[in-house]
N, C-alpha and C positions, 0 to 999 in steps of 0.2 A: 618457461613460458612453452605454450604449445598451441598449434593451430590446427583445427580439424576441419573436414568437409565430409560433406555425404552428399552422393550421388545417386540416383536411382531412377529407373523408369517411372513415368507417370502412372499411378494407381487407376485403377477402373474408375474410382470415384473418391471424393475426399470427405471427410467427417462432416462437414456442414453441407456437403450434397446429400448426404444419407439424411440429415435432420431436415432439411428442405423438402426431400420427397416423402419424408413421412409427413411431415404437417401439410403439404398439399393433399395428400390421400386421407387425411383424417378429417381435415376442417375446410368445411365451402368457405366459410366466412374468416378469414384469417385475420381481420380488423378487432375480432374478438379473443384472439389470442396474443398473450403476454411473454415473450421471449425473456429469460433471465439469464443474463451471461456473467461470467467473474469480472469482465471489463468491457468497455463498450466498442472495442475495435474489431470485434468478429461480424457486428450488425450489417454492415455495408457489404462484407463477403456473403453474408447469408442472402441479403436482399439479391445480389447476383445468381445464387444458385436456384431462388425461389422464381426466377422470372426465365431461366435457361430453357426449360422445356415447354414453357406456357405458349400456346398458339399466339399469334402476332396480334389478331384481332379480339384476344380476351384481356379484358381488364381483371388485376390482381391487386386486392388490397394487401398491403405488408401488415405484419404484426406489429406489436409496439416491442420496444426493446429497452431493457432498465438492466442496469447491474444489482447486486444483490442489497447494495447499500441503499440505492436509489428506492428498491421495493418496501424496504426498510421504513423508510422515511414516509412514503405514499400511504403507508398503513398506520401510522403513528398519529397520535392526538397532540403531540408534542413537537418542538422544532429542535434540530441539530444545533447545539451551542458552538461558538467559536473555541476551537483549541486553546488559543492563547488565553482567553477570557477564563477560561476552566482552570488553567494553571495558577492564574492570579488570585481567583477564588481560593485556589488550593493554599497559597501562600497565606491570604489574610486568615483563612482559619487556622491555620497551623500556628502561626504569631499569637492569635488569640487564645488558641489552647496553651500555648506557653506561658502566657501571661496569667492566664488563669491559675495555673499550677505554680504560679511564683517563680517561674524559671527566668533568669538573668538573660539566659540565651536569646529570647523575644526581642530584645534591642540591639544584639548583636547579629542576627540574620539578616541579609538583604535578599531582596528579589533573585538578583541575578547569581547568588549562589544558590539559593533554593531552586532557581527555574530548571536545572538537570534532573533534581531530584523527583519535584513536580510533575514534568514530565513523564518521568518513567512511573510513578505512583498513579497517574492518570491512565498511563498503557496498561498496569496492573488492575486497576478497577476496570478498566475496559474489558479485559481478559476474564475477570470474576463474573462480570455479567453476561458477556457473549456465551459463555459455558455453563450459564444457570447454576452457578455455587451460590450456598448459603453464606454469605459475608460474614455473619455474625459468628458462624461456627469457623470459618476459615481462619479468621484473624484471631479468634480465640485460642484455635489450636497452634497458631504459629507462635503466639505469645506463649503458651505453655512449652512449646518445643524450645525456645529460648531458654525458658526458665530450667530445662532440663540440662542446659550446659553450665549452669551454676555450679561453682566449685565449694560453696559455704558450707555443705555438708560434710566436706572431707576433714579428716583429722589432720594435723600436722605431719604425723608418720605417713599416713596416706599421701599427703601432697608431696612428700620427698621419694617417696617410694615412685610414684609415676613420673616425678620430675628426673630421676636416675634413667628412667627409659628416653624420655623425651626431652632433650636438653633447652629446648625453646618454651617449655611449657612454664607459664607463670601464672598462677591462680590469681594473683593478688594484683596484677598490674589490669588498669582500668584507663586506656588511652583516651584522650578527648574524642578522636574517631568513633570509638566504641561507644563511648556515652552518647554522640549525637545518634548515633544508629539506634540505640535502645530507645531514646525520646521519639525518635521517627517512628519506630516499630511499633511502640505503644499507642501512637496517635493515629494509626490506619483506619481502625473501624471508626473511632470518632469523626477523623476526616470525611471517609467513606458517606457515612450518614448525615452529615453537615452538608456537602456538596450536593447530594442527591437531593434533600429537601430544599435546599436554596434554588437550585434550579428548576425542580419541579413546581415552586411557587409561582416562578416566573413562565411556567408553559416551556420549559427547556430541557434537555437532558444531553449528556454526551454520548458518543455513538453504542457503545455497549449497553448503558442504561436504555437508550431507546429501543435496541432490539430486545431487550429482557420484557420492557414494557408491552411490545406489541405482540410478544409470543403469549404471555400472561393473559392480555384481553380477550386474543383469540381463544386460546384454551377455556377461559373462563365464559366464554360467549359474550363479553361485554362489547366487543364489536365481530365484524363479519367480513369475508371476503369479498370484494365489489361484486355486486350481482352482474354488471356488465362485461365482465371475465368470465370466458367459458372454460381457458385452459392456461395454466401456466406452464410453459415449456422451461424446464430447467437443463442448461446447456452447459457442458465443459466444466463441471467443477469437481474438485478432488478431496482436499481435507474441509471437513465441514464442521464449525463451532456448534455446539449443543443448541443454541438459538436459532440455528440456520436448520438442524435437522429437525426441530420440534415444528419448525414454519412449514417443512416440506412433508413431515406427516400430516400435519393439520391439512394442508392440501389435497394430500392423497386420501386421506380420508373424505373430504368435500367431494370426491372424483375431479378434481379441477387441476391435475397435474400429469404431466408426461415428463421422463427423466430421459437425459442423453448422455451416458457418460463416454468421454473419450479415454481409452486405452488401448493395450495390445493384450491378446490373450496368452503372450510368451511371459509375460510378468504378472497377469492378473486373472486368474481363476477363481470366482467365488465358489464353487464346488470342490475343488480341489483344496481351497484355503479353510474350508469348513472342517476339514479333516486333517489337524496338523500331526497326527500320529503316524500318517503314510506319507505326507509332503510337506516340506517345510514352508515351501513358498518364496515369493521375492519381496524383500523389503519395499522396493519402489511402488507395489500392489496392494499393500496393506489398507490402506483409505478405500482406494476404490473397488476392493472385494468386498469390504464392510459394505460400502454404498450400494453396489450391484445386488448384496443378499437384502438390504432394506428398502431399497427403491429400484425394483428391477427395471432393466434398461428396455426403452421403447424400441430399440434395433438389435436385432439378432447378431450373436457372436462372431458369424462369416464376415460381418463388416470390419472387424479389427485384428484380421490377421494379416498385418502390414511388415512387421520386421524381416519376414523371410523375403520379401520382395526388394530389398535394398541392394543395390547392383554394386555398389563400394563405398566404403569407408576409409578413409587416410587420414593419418596422423602426421602431422608436420610440426617438427620443433623449431622454435624461434628464439633467437638470443635475448631479445628485449619486446618490450610493449611497441616501441616503435616499429621494430622489425615486423611484427605480427601486423600493423596498421599498413605498412608498405607491401605487404604480400596481398592484401585485399585486391590491389589494381590486376595484377597478373592471374589471380584466380577467377575474376570476373571475366576477364578476358577469354578464358578458356571455357567457361560454363555458362556465362551469358547468353540466353536465347537470342538470334537475330530479330526475331519479331519483338519490336518494343511492347507490344499490347500482352507478352506473355512475359515481361519481366517482374511482374507480381508473383512469379511462380517460384522465385528466388530469393532468399533472405540472407541477411547477415545478422547474425545473433552475437550481441556483445554480452557476454557473462561479466564482463568487467566495463560498466558502463562510462567509465571515464575515458575509454577508447573513442567514444562519439565523437568528439572534434577533429583528430589526427585522422581517423575513418572517412569523414566527410570530405576532407582535402584530396583523397587519392584516388576517386573514383575515375574510372576510364571515360572517354569523351563520349562513348556510346550510352551512358547512363544520363537521360536527359530528366527522368522524373524519379525522385525519392519520397517515399513515404518514412518518416521517422516517427516512432513512439517516444522515444525516451527525450525529456527536455534538457533545454541548456541551464547549466547550473547559474542561479541567479548572481551568485558570488563572485563569477567570473565576468560578469557585464558592467559596461561603463558605468551603470547608474550606482553601482555599489560603491565603485571609485569616489563617486559624488558625495554619498552618504557618511564614507569614512572620513571623507575631508572635513565634512561641516561638524562632523561628532568630534573631530580632533580642535575645531576652532571653539565650538563649546567647553573642551575641557581647559583650554587655555586660556580663555577669557576669565576664568574664575567666577564668573556670575551663577549665582544660586537660580536657576531656571526650573521651573516646573516642567514635567513632563509633557504636559499638554501644550507648552509653549514651544518646548524644542521640537516637538511633533509636527506643530504646523509650520515653523521655518523649514523642517526638512521637506513637508510637502510643497510647500512655494519654490523651494529650490530645485526639486524632482521637476515639477512642473513647468517651471520658466526653462530648464535646461531640455525637457522634451520639445517644449515648442522651438526652442533653437534648433535642434535636431532635425525636424520634421521642414524647416523653414530654409535650412541649408542649401546652399547651392549644390545640384547633383544628388540631392536625396533621391531615390529609386525606391517605390513600393512594391516593386519586383525584385529588387536587389536582396540577397539574403541577408548580408550584414546588416542593412539599414532597418529592414523588417525585424530582424532578431533584437536589435538595440532599442528599437521604437517600442516592441512588446516588453521588452524588460523595465523600461521605464514605466509604462503601465501596470505592471505586475508589481513595482515597487511603490507605486501610489496608491494601489489597493492595498498593500501590507500595511503602508503607514497609516490608510485612513482606518482599517481596524483597531491599530492599536490607539489613534486617536479617540475613537469611540470609546474604547476600554478606560482611558485615562480620563476623559471627560465624566467617566462615571464614579473616578476617585479610586479606581483599583490599581492605578500603575503610577504610584508616587514615588519615584526615584529619580537619582541624579544623573548627569550625563554618563558619568562611566559606567553605572549599571544599566540604563537604558541602552547605553552602546551594545553591553553584551547580550541583553535581550534581544534586541535587532539583529545581531551578529548569529545568534544560536537559530533564529526563525529564518534567516537568509540562507544559511547553510543547508537547510531541510527544503528550500524552494527552488523549483526548476520552472524555467519559461518552455510553456508547452508549445510542441510543433502541431500546427493545424494544417490540414490537407485533406486529400481524399485515400481513404486507406486501402482501397481495392485497386490502386493505381501505382505504376511505377514498381523499381528496387524496394523492397522491405526492410528495412533496419529496424530490429527490435531488441529489447531485452528479453531474458528468458522467460519471465512470466507472462509477456505480452504474446507469445506463441501459443498460449493456450486456445484451444478450438481448432487452429489453423494447421493447414498441410501445405509443404512446398514440394517441387521438383528438386531441388538444389538448395543446401543448405550449407553456409559457412558459419562456424563457432569458433569465436575468438576467445583466447584466456580458458581454455578449458583446463583448469589449473585447481588443485585442492585450494579452498578458500573461495575463489570465485565460482566454482561449480563443485559441490552446492555451495552457496553464498555462506560466509560467515556471519551468525547474527551480529 
């Protein structure tokens, strides 16, 4: 385990300060500017920088802030479909494909077994569309690649020869797992086509398909960028999908875009990188270098020579995750500014986001305000214990309850318990634990209502055990968001939330292989 911190003199200005100054210099009416961020966190910081140098008596319109996902949805003529609903649709189509082929596996495959596969398939379809790939060609090529692995063309002597070199080589062995994988592999293209056709008929799409549809419509001039937007300011991106690249190209061609890339000249130099024969360049700057060439930065390179200004970088070993959490208090006592309004210039970055709870418990007394971007795992909340207990009762009862009946009962239990929580003596809307638990109950109720809608349409016909597994998988991926004022107090972030932001003091926990960079 390791614990690292970096301390530096405050630079002359921050990245978002440069962005704010450039926007004010080029646009008299910022209300006609849309700022596109990788995430929403940076918006309030940029607002502060926009008004920093403005005269007190001068009113200033703020630009509109959107994430890239929100921008695509605004430009789309279809709505984003619920991910759980898409998974259930994939399952129904896959079972139908198996039955059409006379495959007995159709009657044996349950939704909870297929859920993990469907989740992965949906992510792959999303990647296919966001990268504007030809799905027909891609899945056909994959099938042909698998056919090349066939050993049926080998003679007995050839198989024996290969076997003498590879003791584990067994060309005639066909496990059940391999057979299931083969069936799924061959079904990818039909699944892709069926899912897209069904959703489109209802005016819906999963995210990748929505991205592709927007880019194609703009490129073919079947729709246009909004006339009431003078400019899209693209701020702080790094790796771009093909769909994002093409959207930015369309904006650039229309004269409606300014690009602001956050990097350092130490690892990203597009001119040096253009000639790989003379300089290898840094892997960290690979995508930024390409972005700088394709979409030149609105800010000069002089704004991005910051690494040489770092005063101190200290690496500290720790014996355990708990020891790292305990070290936070001492580090903050040494580095936190006395002025509470300057606390937002200090960040605790959690490379391992499971450290959130222990870290929140060790802050020193001078930390009065904390802004946390990472959510609390719903699986660790009291409401999840209630849901698990109710599912256990369903399973013990032996009743053949329909999914919609179980979800209705679960919703009633969650709502009743939430009411009891809020009416409990001593419940305090300013107390962290009380607010956290009430938010968790609300989030669980929302999740169950989503499933009720799907079950009401007949796409979630499963028993208690299968439904319990489905709910568990969704809960494991869900966190209770923390709401607050991002530009106030000590900042506690995950690595991705640091995009666009600069700090005077940074403490990074779990700077180990796997957490940083994170293992997929």
